[in-house]
C-alpha positions, 0 to 999 in steps of 0.5 A, spaced: 368 752 323 370 745 321 377 744 318 379 737 315 386 735 313 387 728 309 381 724 306 377 724 313 372 719 313 366 720 317 365 715 322 360 710 320 357 707 326 352 701 324 356 699 318 360 693 322 363 692 329 365 698 333 367 699 340 368 706 343 372 708 350 372 714 353 377 717 358 378 723 363 385 725 362 385 729 368 383 724 373 390 721 374 397 724 373 399 723 365 405 719 367 400 714 371 396 714 364 401 711 360 400 704 363 392 705 362 393 707 354 397 701 353 392 697 356 386 700 352 390 699 346 391 692 347 384 691 349 382 694 342 387 689 339 385 683 343 377 685 341 379 686 334 383 679 333 377 675 335 374 677 328 380 674 325 381 667 326 387 664 326 386 656 324 391 656 319 399 658 319 398 664 314 391 667 318 395 666 325 400 670 322 396 675 319 392 675 325 398 677 329 400 682 324 393 686 325 393 685 332 400 688 333 398 694 328 392 696 332 395 696 338 401 700 336 396 705 332 391 705 338 397 707 343 400 712 339 394 715 338 391 715 345 398 718 348 398 724 343 391 725 345 393 725 353 399 729 352 396 734 348 389 735 350 387 741 353 387 740 360 380 742 362 376 738 367 369 737 362 374 735 356 374 727 355 378 723 350 375 718 346 377 712 342 373 709 337 374 703 332 370 700 326 371 694 323 369 693 316 370 688 311 376 691 308 378 696 313 379 698 320 378 705 322 381 708 329 378 715 331 381 719 337 378 725 339 381 730 344 381 738 345 387 742 343 389 749 346 388 754 340 395 756 341 398 750 339 393 749 333 397 753 328 404 749 329 400 742 329 396 743 322 403 746 319 406 739 321 400 735 319 401 739 312 408 736 312 406 729 313 400 729 308 405 733 302 412 730 304 415 724 303 414 720 310 421 716 309 425 723 309 421 726 314 422 720 319 430 721 317 429 728 319 426 727 325 431 722 328 437 727 326 433 732 330 432 728 336 439 726 336 441 733 336 436 736 341 437 730 345 430 731 348 425 726 350 419 731 351 416 730 344 420 725 339 415 726 333 416 719 330 409 716 332 405 719 326 411 717 321 411 710 324 404 709 323 405 711 316 412 708 314 412 701 318 404 700 318 402 703 312 396 707 315 392 712 312 391 718 317 387 724 317 384 730 321 378 734 323 378 740 327 372 743 330 371 750 334 368 749 341 366 754 346 362 760 345 369 764 345 373 760 341 377 758 347 378 751 344 378 746 338 376 739 338 380 734 334 379 727 331 385 724 328 383 718 324 388 712 322 386 707 317 389 700 316 387 696 310 386 688 312 
């Protein structure tokens, strides 16, 4: 069974430049993986920036903005995917980046433990239907009150508020016994 939240647009390989990287989240401890997530996000942003030549000051500034946005989005998406990935050896995490004339699309795919699905989908519903600025302030206040560093909950909200990203999700059951769910998070930036 497949469920979609938001305006999820299927990947369009072959319609422009694209790049795909795969990871084995269980190959090294999560804390060591954080550095790799940042390096991978920066690599994607550097790769993409070659398609936006910066010869005049305006285009150089735009190139830097796009590079920063892609690096941030890719890093946040990878961190979420690694942090919340269903920890089975055969499950991988992938990130795909597509560049078309007017949009950059990032797709990060990972597997979820079915016990986390309901809460995650409820959070997505709030992201898609409520004011992102109000949700951001609510989350900041909650984080300050809880004084917890486990899950800030600010990544998706920052993508929406600071970078103007469009977010959508696709959930697909896997396994014969329904023992897991594959989720693909799509983030798009207009260029």
